[in-house]
N, C-alpha and C positions, 0 to 999 in steps of 0.2 A: 542305617540305624536299626538296631534290633527292636523287636516289638516289646520284649520283656527285659527289665533291669533287675538283676540280682543285687540287693543292697546289703551293706554291712549291718548285721543284726544289732550291734552296739550303737551304730549311728541312728538306727530307728529308735532304740530305747532313749538315747540322749535327746532325740527330737521331740518325743511325745511321752516320755516316762516309760514305765514298765510295759505298757500295753499300747503300743502303736497299732493302728488298724491292721497292718500287714501281719504283725505278730499274733494278734488276737485271732485273725482269720486262720492262721496256721493252726493255732491251738484248737479251734472249733472243728476244723477239717480233720485233725488227728483224732478228735473224739468220735466223729462219725466213722472213720476208718477202723477205730478200735472196736466199735460195736458190730462190725460186719463179721460174718462167719469166716473161720480160718481158711476154708477152701475157696473163698472168693478172692480172685487174683488182685482185687482192689482193696482188700482188707489190710489192716496194719500187721496182723500176724503173717499173712502171706508175703507181703512186701519184705518183711524181715527174713522170712525163710528163703527168699531169693538169694540172699547173701550167704546164709548157712543154716543148716539144721543139725540137731544133735544126732549122734551116732544111733543107728537102728531105725531111723525114720526113712520113709521112701523118698527117693530122689528121682528127678527127671531133668529134661533140658532147661527147665525154668527155675527150679529151686536148688539151693546148695551149689551155686555157680560162681561165686565171686573169685576174682583173680588177684593173687598175691604172690610176691617174690617172682615177678614176671614182667615183661615189657607190655603185657596186656592190662596191668594194674590200672593205669590211667584211662585208657579208652573204655574198658568195661565199666568202671565206676562212673564215668561221665554218662554213659548210656543208661545206667541204673538211675542216676539222678534225673535225667531227662524224662523218663517215663514216670518216675515217682512224682515229679513236679506236675505233670499232666493229670495224674490221679488225684492229687490234692486240689488242683484247680477245678476239676470236675466235681469233687465233693463240695466245694464252696458254693456251687450253684444251688445246693439244697438248703442253704443257711440264710434265712431272711435277715438276720442281724448284721450280715456283712453287706456293705454297700455294693452297688452294681459296679462302680469304678474298681474296687478292690477285687471283686469276683472276676472281672474280665482281664485284669492286668497283673494278678498276683504272680510273683516269682519267688523262688526259694531264696531266702536270705543266706548269707554266709557269716561265719564267726571268724573274724580276723583277730585272733588271740595274740598276734605279734605286733600290734601297732602301739602298744604301751598305754599309759593312762588308765590302767585298771581293766583293759580289754581282755586280759587272760583269765578273768573271773567269768563264771557263767552269767549271762544276762539275767536280770531280775525275773523276767517272765518264766524262766526255767526253774526257779527255786520258790516261787509263790505257790502254795497248795491250792489256791482258789482262783477262779477267773474274776474279772473286775466286778461282776454282779454280786460277789460275796457268797453265792449260793451254789455255784456249779464247780465241781472238782476240776482242777486244771490238768488237762491231758498232757501238758509239757513237763509236769512235775513227776519225779520218781525218787523214792528214797534209796534206790540202788545205785548210789554214786559214792565216790570218796567223801568221807565226812567233812573234811576241810573244804573241798570244792562245793559241797552241798550247802555249807553254811556261809559262803561268800568269799572263800579263799581263792587265790590265783594259782594257775599253773606256773611252774618255775620258768624263767626266761630261757634256760637251756632246753626245755622240753618243747618250746613253741617256735624257736627260731628256724626259719627256712633259708637263712643266708647261705649255709654250707651247700644245701641242695641246689639253690639257684646259681651257685658258682660253678656247678658241673657244666662242662662244655659239650657233652655228648649224651644222647638219649639212652642208648642201650649198648651192651657189649656181651659177647658170648660168656657164659658162666664158667670161666676157667677157674678151677679151685685156687684160691689165694689172691685173685685179681679183682680189680674194680669192675662194677657193672653199670655205672652211669646214673643219670638223673631218673630215668623212668623204670629201670629194672633190667634184669638179664634177659637175653634172648632165649626163650623157651617155647615149648608147645603149650597147649592149654594147661594151666597150672593152678589147681585148687588145692594146694598143699598135698597133692597126690601124684605128681609127675616128676618134680625136680626139687625135692626137699633140701638138697644140698645147695641150691642157688640162694644167694643173698638178696635181700630187698634192695631196690634202688634207693638213691639218696633221699628223695622226697618221701618215700614210704618209710624209711628209717626215722627221719625227723623232718617235719613234726607229726606225720601221720601216726605211726605206732606209739610214739611217746604220749601224744594227746589221748589216744584211746585208753592207755593204762592210767594216765594221770586223772582223767575224769572218772573212770570206773572205780579205781582203787581195787583192793582185793575183794573179789566176789561181786563187783558191780556189773551192770549190763554192758557198759562200753568196753570192759576189759576182756570179755569173752567173744570169741569168734562167732558163735551161733546166736548171741543175744544182743550184740551191739546195736543193730538198727532198731531195736525196741525202745531205745532211749531217743526221744525226739531230737536231742542235740547232735546225734550221729549225722543227720542230714545237713546241719549247718557246718559241721566239721568237714564233711566231704565236699561241700560246695566251696569251702576255702581251699582244699587241696586241688580241686578242679581249677580254681582261679589262679593258683600258683603255677599250674601247668601253662596256662595262657600267658602268665607273666614271664615265665622262663623263655618261651618262644619269641618274645619281643626283643630279647638280647641278641646282639650280633653273633652270627655263626651258629645259632641254635636251630635245630630242625628235628622234625619227627622222622622216624625210621622210613626209608624209601622202599624197604623190602615188601614184596607182595605178601609174604608170610605174616607180616604185621597188619598191613592195610586191608587184607581180604579176610581177616578172621571174623566169623559171624557170632553175634550175641543174640540170644533168644529171651524175649520179655513178653509182657502183656501191656496193651495200651489201657487207657482210662475206661474203656468199655469192657475190659476183660478179654479182648481179642488177641491171640498170639501175634507177635510182630518180630521181625528179625532185622538187625542193623549190623553193618560191618564197621571196623575201626575207621576206615577211610571216610565214612559218612558222619563221623562225630569229631573230626579233628578241628573243625572251625565252629566255635560257639554261635557265630552269626548264622550259620546254616541251620542251627537249631533254634534260631530266633530269640536268643538271649545274649546279654553282655553283662559285665560286672561294673558296678558303680565306681569302684576304687581300684587303683593299681599302684601299689607302693612296694619297692624292693627293700626289705628290712636290712638292718645292719647286724653283723655277727655280735652276739652277746659277748661282752668283754672287750670289744673294740678291735679295730685294725684288720681283722681277717687273717691273722698269722696262722700258719699251720693248715690252711685250707687246701683242698685238692687241686692239682693242676687242671687246667681247663681243657686239655687235649686228651683224646683217647689213649689208652696205654699201648705200648709196643706189641707187635704180633709175635710174642714169644711167651712160653709158659713161665709163670712165676716159679721161683725156687725157694723152698722152705729152708731157712738158715738157722732157725731156732724155735723151740716150742717148750711149753711146760710138760713135765713128765707125769703129772697126776691131775685128776679132775679138781675143780674148784667149786665150792658151794657159796652162793650169795644169799644172805638172809637179812638184808636190810642194813648192813654195816659196810663201811669202807674196807676194801681188800686190795692187796697189792701182790703181784707176782714178779719175780725176776726171771728173765729168759736168757740163758746163755746163747750167744750167737757164734756162728762160724763164718768163715769167708765163703762167698759164693764160688761154686766150682763149675757151674754149667753156663747156659746162655745168659743168665742174669748178670754175669760179669762182662761188661762191654769191653771191646778191644781198645777203645780210646779213652777210658777213664777207669779209676780205681774204685768207683762206687756205682751201685745200680741206678738205673733211670728212675725206678719207682720203688717205694717201700710201703708195705702194707702190714697192718695188724689184722689177723683173722681170729675171730672168736667162734669156735666151732663146737658142734655137738651139744647145743644148748637144750636142756630138757627140764621139764617140770610138770606137775599135775595141773597147775593153773597159773594164769598171769598173776604175778604178785601185786600188780596195781601200782608199781612204780618203775621208773627207768633208772639206769646207772650211767653217769657221765664217765667216759673213758679218757684217761690221761696217759700220756707216754712220757717217761723220764721226768716226772714231777720232781722239782727240787725238794730236798729234805726239809727245808725251812719254809715251804709254801703250802698253804691250804689249797686243796683242789679248786674250791670255788673262786680263788683269787688268781689263778694261773691260767688265764684264758687261752694263751697260745699253745699250751700243752694239751688242751682239750681237743680231741680228735673226732669226737662224735658221741652218740648215745647208744646204749644197749637197752632195748625194750623187747617186750615178749608177747605182743599181740599174735595170736594164733599158735601159741606154744603147745596147747593141748591137742591141736590137730596135727602139728608137725611130728609129734612122737606117737601118734596113734598106730599101734602095731597091727591093727586090723586093716590098715590101708597100706597098699604097696608103695614104698618110697624107694625108687631105684637108686637115689643118691645117698641113702642112709637116713636115719631118723634124727630129729632135732633141728633147731634153727642154726643158721650161720649168719654172722655179720662180718663185713669187710670194711676196714677204715684205711683210707689212703693217707699216709703220714709223710709223704715225700717232702712237702715244703718244710715241715717241722724238722725232719732229719737233715735237710740241707742247711737250714738255719743253725742247728746245733753243731753241724760239722764246721760251718764257717766260724763259729765262736769257739771251736775246740772243745765242745761239750758233748759230742756224740761218741759213746764208747762202742767201738766195733765188736767188743767181746760180750756185751750185755745190754739188754733193754729192760726197762721196768714199766709195767702196765698197771695202772691204778683204776679201780672201779669204785665210784662214790655214788651213793643213792641220791636221786633227784626227787625231792618231795615238794608237794604244793606249798605255796606261801600261805600262812594263816590269814584269816580275815583281818581287816584293819583293826588295830587296837587289841588284838589277841596275840598271845605268844604261842609258839609251837606246842602242840599237845604233848603232855608228859610221856605218853606211850609211843611217840613217833619213832624213837630209836630202838624199840623192841623188835624182835625178829618178825619177819614177814614170811609169807609162803616161800619156801626155798626154790631156787633154780640151780641146776648143776651145769657147769661149763666143762665140756669134755677136754678141750685143749685151747690154749692161747698160743698162736704161732706168729712168727715174723717171716714175711716173704719178701724177696727181692725180685725185681723184674727189669 
């Protein structure tokens, strides 16, 4: 049995109201950390800088280090959470208002926004401007969030569902242009948006990770931006849930972490609760029990819309390069409205055409060269061959994933060398949907249609969607939408 139990933040709120002792302890510790000097490794500002710092500020082996679009995404962030949790617990020792029991056993709660029953809304402790004493400003509160979320609205079910990620049967795969990369991300070297920008995020990083960041932050909010996200106290609850989902994925039959030494032996540099430099490798953080914590709840969610149709195959893709069989011929700009593109397809001519069948083993949609000045603060649901008489939100099995933009400002930074090219890339495995449509005689081998529909938060109970919600949002440009066969 682990010494520390990370509990569901909403379960805490339901148990004791907005201010469970664990939640209030977190708020008070955050306040202490926020008051420390930015160059103190145990300060709030420094802990955020570990994830990312704005362009032009000095970097070293401790700051601006987070891993994204890589198979190191999960172990790096687990290590980040582990040392942050220890920093918080040490800060609690300075607070007389916190009981000895809480000070000694405090563990980082997680935000399970996918369990239904209103859990996709921010817990009340994060939207109250004052602590329970009515006199002290609440360190968990910030105005720099999406207005709907800040006023009690919920993240959309499509933005929070981990079902598609949990259905992935393998952790990582080489980042072959056009192909799938697995649950945890592509095989890369150290990747802080500066080594392999062409690599796509893994399934868990796509959704719910990236989608929740933008949904909570909205345009201009802390959670939406790469270099400011950890300044929002809910960041740590969000990443604790991502960490929990990694543990859940491994409990399924056939799931395993990468065996390669290139993954297991990768070192991560942090500071401990005393400010002393420490180093840990991926292999040291693969088991939460070894880090003396476990999660209170473990529930595998159902795919929004039911059934799980159109989800990715559970096995790794074949060892042959995907073949581009169709693509858009001009960039597409998304500005908060639904958009659709028609992609003419040709028959595969290379190794994607198997000798024993007339169709490819795998089919992918690639959304490539995604650029923008900032995260627009919303995601787009991606649909393939949506029927003309269907609204995107009602055609669940045509939904193949979400397009979101966490890190977009870093991925297009021309001052950073991106050997793979600038801009984000997303890959969606549509094999099961394509096979289903073929069986029904509804797959057109000459054309595919891809629809992008904005995913906005649900308004607070009793309120209608804001009148300006359909107005243009910060634009993003898609360089190309391509269909690949493998």
